[in-house]
Structures are given as C-alpha cells and as structure tokens.
C-alpha positions in Angstrom: 13.3 11.1 9.2 10.4 9.5 11.0 7.9 10.7 8.4 10.1 9.2 5.7 10.5 5.9 7.5 6.7 5.8 8.0 6.3 6.3 4.2 8.7 3.5 3.5 6.9 1.3 6.1 3.6 2.0 4.4 4.8 0.9 1.0 7.3 -1.9 1.8 5.8 -5.3 3.0 9.0 -6.5 4.5 9.4 -3.4 6.6 7.1 -4.3 9.6 7.8 -1.6 12.2 10.4 1.0 13.4 11.4 3.1 16.4 13.8 6.0 16.4 15.6 7.6 19.4 18.2 10.4 19.5 20.7 11.8 22.0 21.6 15.4 21.4 24.4 15.3 24.0 26.5 12.9 21.8 24.8 13.6 18.4 23.6 10.0 17.9 20.5 8.3 16.7 19.3 4.8 17.2 17.0 3.2 14.6 15.2 0.0 15.5 13.7 -1.8 12.4 11.5 -4.9 12.5 11.7 -6.7 9.2 10.3 -9.8 7.6 13.5 -11.5 6.2 14.8 -14.9 5.4 17.9 -14.4 7.5 19.9 -11.9 9.6 21.9 -10.6 6.6 18.8 -9.9 4.6 17.2 -8.1 7.6 20.3 -5.9 8.1 20.6 -5.1 4.4 17.0 -4.0 4.3 17.2 -2.0 7.5 20.3 -0.1 6.4 18.9 0.5 3.0 15.6 1.9 4.4 17.4 4.1 6.9 19.6 5.5 4.2 16.7 6.1 1.8 14.9 8.0 4.6 18.0 10.1 5.2 18.1 11.0 1.5 14.3 11.6 1.3 14.6 14.0 4.3 17.3 16.0 2.4 20.3 14.5 4.2 23.6 13.1 2.9 25.2 9.8 3.5 28.7 10.6 2.2 31.2 7.9 3.3 28.3 5.6 4.1 29.5 2.1 4.9 28.9 -0.5 7.5 32.0 0.7 9.4 30.8 4.3 9.2 27.3 3.5 10.4 28.3 2.6 13.9 27.1 -0.3 16.0 24.8 -2.7 14.0 23.0 -5.6 15.7 20.5 -8.1 14.3 18.3 -10.1 16.6 15.9 -12.7 15.3 12.5 -12.3 16.9 11.0 -15.4 15.5 11.8 -18.0 12.9 9.7 -20.4 10.9 10.6 -23.6 9.1 
C-alpha cells in the first residue's frame, strides 16, 4: 500500500504527503493524506479515491466500499488562502 501511495503521490500534484499506520490487534489502518484542495469535501474525495486506488493497485478489493464502510473520516484544514 505505501509503495502504491508513493506512486500516486509522485504523479498527482494535489496529493502532497501521506502517512500510514496499522494496528494488527484490531485489524485497522489509518491513512493520513495531505492534499491541496479548494475545500474539505474536495480533500476528502481525493484522499478516499487515492487510498482506494492504492488498495486496488496492491491487489486488494474494496467490495462494499462506501463512506459508511470506510470507518471514521476526518478532514482538518491546515491552511487556507483567499
């Protein structure tokens, strides 16, 4: 997954950075994506799309993928410009 996210990062100007952590005890992963976006919705849509693309590129499946199925999703603006 991290190799695939690095590939997306390299070729996608709006994808600025990422971090991934996992917890094998509860079978979860946390993806932190930094994106250049006009608003929170655009940032979230991009981040979810990039993570899903990385899962597919790594040979995984996203059957039943939806915002509800993804788990907790948070968007935090780091900086805004006018």
